[in-house]
N, C-alpha and C positions, 0 to 999 in steps of 0.2 A: 504494500500500499504505500501510496505517496503521502508525505507529510503535508499537513495543511499549511498553506501560506499565512503568516502573521502579519497583519497590516499594521503599520504604526499610526498613531493618532497625534496630531500635533495641535496645541491649544491655540487660541486666537493671537495671543500675544507673540508667540514664537513666529507665526505666520506673518504678522505685521512687521516684526523685526526683520525677517528674511526679505520682505518686499522692500522695506526701507534701504536695506543694503543695495538693492538694485536701483531703485528710483532716486534716493537722495544720496547714497554713497557712491554712485557712478561705477559700480562694479557690474560686470556682465552676469547674466544668468548662469553661465557655465561655471564661472568662478565661484559664485555663492553656492551652487549645487555641489561642487567638489568640496568646498569647505564644510558644508553642513551634512554632506553624505546622503543628499536627496537627489532624485532624479530631476533633470532640468525641466521636464514636462510639468511636474508638480509645481515648481517655483514659477514657471510661465503661466500656469493656470491661476495661481494666486495673484501674480501681478495683473493679469487681465481682470480678475474679479475686483481688485482695488481700483483699477482705472475706471471700469464701467459703473461700479457702485461703491464709492469709498466708505460710506456709512454703514451699509448693510452687507458688505462683501463676505463676512464670516459669521453667519447667524448662529452656528453651532448645532448640535444634535437636538432635534425636538423644537427648535425655534424656527419660526417662519418669517419671511420678510412681510412687511406690512400688506403688500399686494396679495401675497399668498394667504395671509390671515383673513383678508376681506374676501377672497374667493372661497375659502372654507366656510366662513360664516354665512355667505350667500347660499352655499350648497345645503348647509343644514337648514337654513330657513325655507328653501324650496322643498326639501324632503318633508318638513313639518306641514307645509301648505298642501303638497300633494296628498299626504295622508289624510289630512282634514277633509279635502275634496272628496277623496274615496269614501270616507265615513258618511259624509252628507249625501253622496250618491246613493249608497246602500240605504240609508235612512229614508230617503225620499221614496225608493222603490218599496219599502216595507209599509210606509204609511199611505201610499197612493193606491194600494190594493183595495178594491171595492168589496165590501162584505154584503152578503145577501140579507 
């Protein structure tokens, strides 16, 4: 059997420090990746995330961006509204039956 690959997790501050070395320190992504022992594609992904959305670039596990939170809230509200609609349809069918 093959051994399972263990993925490393990096906290937000570590990621921000690594990105700062590239953006503010004037170092290349290749240099930073060699120094930190991380693949250059990971550093590049972090740099891109900071450039596109500096405030919400590393939300962390279980935390959603404000847009994603709003979408999730709207999905829940829609599910509740659809359930209420279905209940009302069934109630209408029950109460509209004519009795002899």
